[in-house]
C-alpha positions as CSV (number, residue, x, y, z in Angstrom):
1,M,-20.7,-7.8,-13.1
2,R,-23.0,-5.8,-15.5
3,V,-22.1,-2.3,-16.8
4,D,-25.0,-0.7,-14.9
5,E,-23.9,-2.4,-11.6
6,R,-20.4,-1.1,-12.2
7,V,-21.7,2.5,-12.8
8,G,-23.9,2.2,-9.8
9,M,-21.1,1.0,-7.6
10,A,-18.7,3.7,-8.9
11,G,-21.3,6.3,-8.4
12,G,-22.0,5.1,-4.8
13,L,-18.3,5.2,-3.9
14,L,-17.9,8.6,-5.3
15,A,-21.0,9.9,-3.4
16,V,-19.7,8.3,-0.1
17,S,-16.3,9.9,-0.7
18,E,-17.9,13.4,-0.9
19,I,-19.5,13.3,2.5
20,G,-18.0,13.5,5.9
21,Y,-14.7,12.1,6.9
22,Q,-13.4,10.9,3.4
23,R,-14.1,14.2,1.7
24,D,-10.4,15.1,1.7
25,T,-9.4,11.7,0.2
26,I,-10.2,12.7,-3.3
27,D,-9.3,16.4,-3.1
28,P,-6.4,17.2,-5.4
29,W,-4.5,19.0,-2.7
30,T,-3.7,15.7,-1.2
31,L,-1.9,14.4,-4.2
32,S,-0.1,17.7,-4.7
33,A,1.1,17.9,-1.1
34,R,2.3,14.1,-1.1
35,V,4.2,14.6,-4.4
36,K,5.8,17.7,-2.9
37,T,6.7,15.9,0.3
38,W,7.9,12.7,-1.5
39,R,10.3,14.8,-3.7
40,L,12.0,16.1,-0.5
41,G,12.4,12.5,0.7
42,L,13.8,11.5,-2.6
43,H,16.5,14.2,-2.4
44,Q,17.7,12.4,0.8
45,V,17.7,9.1,-0.9
46,V,19.9,10.5,-3.7
47,Q,22.4,11.8,-1.0
48,Y,22.3,8.6,1.2
49,P,21.3,5.7,-1.1
50,L,22.9,2.7,0.9
51,V,22.2,3.5,4.5
52,G,19.6,6.2,4.4
53,V,19.3,9.1,6.9
54,G,18.0,7.1,9.8
55,Y,14.9,5.0,10.4
56,G,11.9,6.3,12.3
57,N,8.5,8.0,11.7
58,D,9.9,11.4,12.8
59,T,13.1,11.3,10.6
60,F,11.5,13.2,7.7
61,R,10.2,15.9,10.1
62,K,13.7,16.3,11.7
63,M,15.4,16.5,8.4
64,H,13.0,19.0,6.8
65,T,11.9,21.1,9.8
66,V,12.8,24.4,8.0
67,E,10.7,23.6,5.0
68,I,7.7,22.3,7.1
69,E,7.7,25.4,9.3
70,A,8.2,27.8,6.3
71,E,5.1,26.4,4.6
72,K,2.7,26.3,7.6
73,G,1.2,29.7,6.8
74,K,0.6,28.7,3.1
75,G,-2.6,27.1,1.8
76,T,-3.0,23.3,2.1
77,V,-2.1,22.8,-1.6
78,E,1.3,24.3,-1.2
79,Q,2.2,22.7,2.2
80,V,4.8,20.1,2.8
81,L,3.3,17.4,5.0
82,P,5.0,16.7,8.3
83,G,5.7,13.1,7.3
84,L,6.2,11.1,4.1
85,H,2.8,9.4,4.4
86,N,4.2,6.4,2.5
87,T,5.8,3.4,4.3
88,F,7.9,2.5,1.3
89,A,9.2,6.0,0.9
90,M,10.0,6.1,4.6
91,V,11.9,2.8,4.5
92,L,13.8,4.1,1.4
93,M,14.7,7.5,2.9
94,G,15.4,6.1,6.4
95,S,17.3,3.0,5.6
96,G,18.4,3.1,2.0
97,V,18.0,1.1,-1.1
98,P,19.0,-2.4,0.3
99,A,16.4,-2.0,3.0
100,I,13.6,-1.2,0.4
101,I,14.5,-4.1,-1.6
102,L,14.3,-6.4,1.4
103,F,11.0,-4.8,2.5
104,I,9.4,-5.4,-0.9
105,W,10.8,-8.9,-1.1
106,I,9.0,-9.7,2.1
107,F,5.6,-8.8,0.7
108,V,6.4,-10.6,-2.7
109,R,7.5,-13.7,-0.9
110,I,4.4,-13.9,1.4
111,V,2.1,-13.5,-1.7
112,S,4.0,-16.0,-3.9
113,T,4.2,-18.6,-1.0
114,L,0.5,-18.3,-0.3
115,M,-0.5,-18.5,-4.0
116,R,1.9,-21.4,-4.7
117,Q,0.3,-23.3,-1.8
118,W,-3.2,-22.2,-3.0
119,R,-2.6,-24.0,-6.3
120,R,-1.4,-27.1,-4.5
121,S,-4.1,-27.2,-1.8
122,T,-7.2,-29.4,-2.3
123,A,-9.2,-28.2,0.8
124,A,-11.6,-25.4,-0.1
125,E,-11.2,-23.9,3.5
126,T,-7.4,-23.7,3.1
127,Q,-7.6,-22.2,-0.3
128,G,-10.0,-19.6,0.9
129,L,-7.7,-18.6,3.8
130,L,-4.7,-18.4,1.5
131,V,-6.3,-16.3,-1.2
132,A,-7.8,-14.0,1.6
133,V,-4.4,-13.6,3.2
134,A,-2.8,-12.9,-0.2
135,V,-5.4,-10.3,-1.0
136,V,-5.0,-8.6,2.5
137,T,-1.2,-8.5,2.0
138,V,-1.7,-6.7,-1.3
139,G,-4.2,-4.4,0.2
140,F,-2.1,-3.7,3.2
141,A,1.0,-3.0,1.0
142,T,-1.3,-0.6,-1.2
143,Q,-2.5,1.2,2.0
144,N,1.0,1.7,3.0
145,L,1.8,3.5,-0.2
146,F,-0.3,6.4,1.0
147,D,0.2,6.3,4.8
148,Y,2.3,4.8,7.6
149,M,0.2,1.9,8.9
150,F,3.0,-0.4,10.0
151,A,2.5,0.4,13.6
152,G,-0.3,-0.2,16.0
153,S,-3.1,-2.6,16.2
154,L,-3.7,-2.7,12.4
155,A,-0.2,-4.0,11.9
156,H,-0.5,-6.5,14.7
157,L,-3.6,-8.0,13.1
158,F,-2.0,-8.1,9.7
159,W,1.0,-10.1,11.0
160,I,-1.3,-12.4,12.8
161,L,-3.3,-13.1,9.7
162,V,-0.1,-13.7,7.7
163,A,1.1,-16.0,10.3
164,A,-2.2,-17.9,10.2
165,G,-1.9,-18.1,6.4
166,L,1.7,-19.3,6.5
167,C,1.0,-21.8,9.2
168,S,-1.6,-23.4,7.2
169,V,1.0,-23.6,4.4
170,R,3.6,-25.0,6.8
171,R,1.5,-28.1,7.3
172,H,1.5,-28.7,3.6
173,I,5.2,-28.1,3.3
174,A,5.8,-30.6,6.3
175,T,3.7,-33.2,4.6
176,E,5.4,-32.6,1.2
177,A,8.9,-32.8,2.8
178,A,8.0,-36.1,4.4
179,A,6.8,-37.5,1.1
180,G,10.0,-36.2,-0.7
181,D,7.9,-33.9,-2.9
182,L,9.1,-30.5,-1.8
183,S,10.7,-28.1,-4.2
184,L,11.6,-24.6,-3.0
185,N,12.5,-23.3,-6.3
186,E,9.1,-23.1,-8.0
C-alpha cells in the first residue's frame, strides 16, 4: 500500500469517526473514564486475587455503587462507568487470576491451533478459512478489551465460526493420527 493510500485511508477513518454514532469513540473522556473505572476494578483484584469477587456483568456495579452514584452529577470526564467495559478485566475482577490465565489461554490456543493447521494445509479454501477464523479471534479478543461482547448474538456467531474453523482442523488431525504423523507438542 502506497503512502498516499495510507494517508487517505487514515483521513477517511478519522472523518467517519467524527460524524454520528462513533463521535464519542475517539473523545478523550472515554479513555479517562475507562482508566478510572479499571483502577477501581484492579483494587478488587488486589484484595481477592485467587477467586475474585464473583462473576457477572453487574458485579462491578454492585461492588462500587457508592462511587458510581457519587459521580453521576459530575461531567463525563470525571465519571466512573457503571461497568468495567473490558471483558478481560471483568473476568480478572470477578473470578481471579487463575480464571484470566485460562481465559487468555483459550484464545491463544485457538489461534495457535488454527495457524499450525494453516501451515500444514494444502487446500487454499481451508487455509483461507483458518486464517479468517484466526483473524476474527484476535479481533474479537481486541473488541473485548474495550467492551463486554461475550454475550448475545455476536458471541454466538463467534463461537460458531471458531467451531467451523476447528472442525476443518479436526479432519486434518484425524487424517494425521491415522497416518501416525500427529504431534501435539508443536
